[in-house]
C-alpha positions as CSV (number, residue, x, y, z in Angstrom):
1,M,96.7,22.6,-24.7
2,K,93.7,22.6,-22.4
3,I,95.1,24.9,-19.8
4,I,95.8,27.6,-22.4
5,H,92.2,27.1,-23.6
6,E,90.8,27.5,-20.1
7,T,93.0,30.5,-19.5
8,L,91.5,32.2,-22.6
9,L,88.1,31.0,-21.7
10,F,88.2,32.6,-18.2
11,Q,90.2,35.6,-19.6
12,S,92.4,35.4,-16.5
13,P,96.0,34.4,-15.8
14,V,96.9,31.2,-14.0
15,M,98.1,32.0,-10.5
16,D,98.8,28.5,-9.1
17,I,98.8,24.9,-10.2
18,E,98.9,22.0,-7.8
19,F,99.2,18.3,-8.6
20,A,97.5,15.7,-6.4
21,K,100.1,13.4,-4.7
22,D,98.4,10.3,-6.2
23,N,98.6,12.0,-9.7
24,R,94.8,11.7,-10.3
25,F,94.0,15.5,-10.3
26,M,95.5,18.8,-11.1
27,A,94.0,22.0,-9.6
28,V,94.4,25.3,-11.5
29,F,93.7,28.6,-9.8
30,F,92.9,31.6,-12.0
31,K,93.3,35.2,-10.8
32,S,89.6,35.7,-11.5
33,G,88.9,33.4,-8.5
34,K,88.0,30.3,-10.5
35,I,89.5,27.0,-9.5
36,V,89.4,24.3,-12.2
37,I,90.0,20.6,-11.2
38,I,91.3,18.5,-14.0
39,N,91.2,14.7,-14.1
40,K,94.7,13.4,-15.1
41,E,93.9,9.7,-15.1
42,R,93.1,9.6,-18.9
43,P,96.5,9.7,-20.7
44,G,96.8,12.6,-23.1
45,E,93.5,14.1,-22.1
46,F,92.9,16.8,-19.5
47,S,89.2,16.6,-18.5
48,P,87.8,19.3,-16.2
49,V,85.7,17.5,-13.5
50,K,84.8,20.6,-11.4
51,N,84.8,24.3,-11.7
52,I,84.8,26.2,-8.3
53,D,84.0,29.9,-8.2
54,Y,86.0,31.3,-5.3
55,E,85.4,34.8,-4.1
56,L,88.6,36.7,-3.3
57,P,87.5,40.0,-1.7
58,N,90.6,42.3,-1.2
59,Q,92.9,39.4,-1.9
60,N,95.2,39.0,-4.9
61,Y,96.6,35.4,-4.5
62,C,95.5,32.0,-3.5
63,S,97.6,29.0,-2.9
64,L,96.4,25.4,-3.5
65,S,97.5,22.2,-1.8
66,F,96.4,18.6,-1.9
67,S,96.6,16.5,1.3
68,V,99.2,13.7,1.5
69,D,96.6,11.1,0.7
70,S,95.0,13.3,-2.0
71,S,91.6,13.1,-0.3
72,L,91.4,16.8,0.3
73,L,92.2,20.0,-1.6
74,A,92.8,23.2,0.4
75,N,93.4,26.8,-0.5
76,I,94.5,29.8,1.5
77,S,94.2,33.4,0.6
78,S,97.1,35.8,0.3
79,N,96.0,37.6,3.5
80,A,95.6,34.2,5.2
81,N,92.2,35.1,6.6
82,T,90.5,32.0,5.3
83,I,91.2,28.4,4.5
84,T,88.8,26.4,2.4
85,I,88.9,22.6,2.2
86,W,87.1,20.4,-0.4
87,E,86.9,16.6,-0.5
88,T,88.3,15.2,-3.7
89,R,85.8,12.4,-3.9
90,N,83.2,14.8,-5.3
91,F,84.9,18.2,-4.7
92,S,82.2,19.2,-2.2
93,L,83.0,21.8,0.4
94,R,84.1,20.2,3.6
95,Y,85.3,23.2,5.7
96,H,85.6,26.9,5.4
97,L,87.7,28.2,8.3
98,D,88.7,31.6,9.4
99,I,92.2,32.5,10.7
100,T,91.3,31.4,14.3
101,G,90.2,28.0,13.0
102,D,86.5,28.7,13.6
103,I,84.3,27.0,11.0
104,I,82.6,29.6,8.9
105,S,80.5,27.2,6.9
């Protein structure tokens, strides 16, 4: 299975898996800080479409969530200091917010 292969490839356990509400994508967060976006539209095939390296300073967990319309993917760190949001159209960074809601980048 591809997820097992990716887990071995990144030598890191899977910490969270989130499915897009429209069932197009699956996001997998690895403890190493890597987020892998997998295209689920091809039956029987899991194709990574994007690898995101996410820095987790002094944090040990990250939670992923797709928006209701599946147009955005967000993550929040275990200490809830930052929220990062990507557009699923091309998985480009849309917002990086701190706990107060200020845009970091």
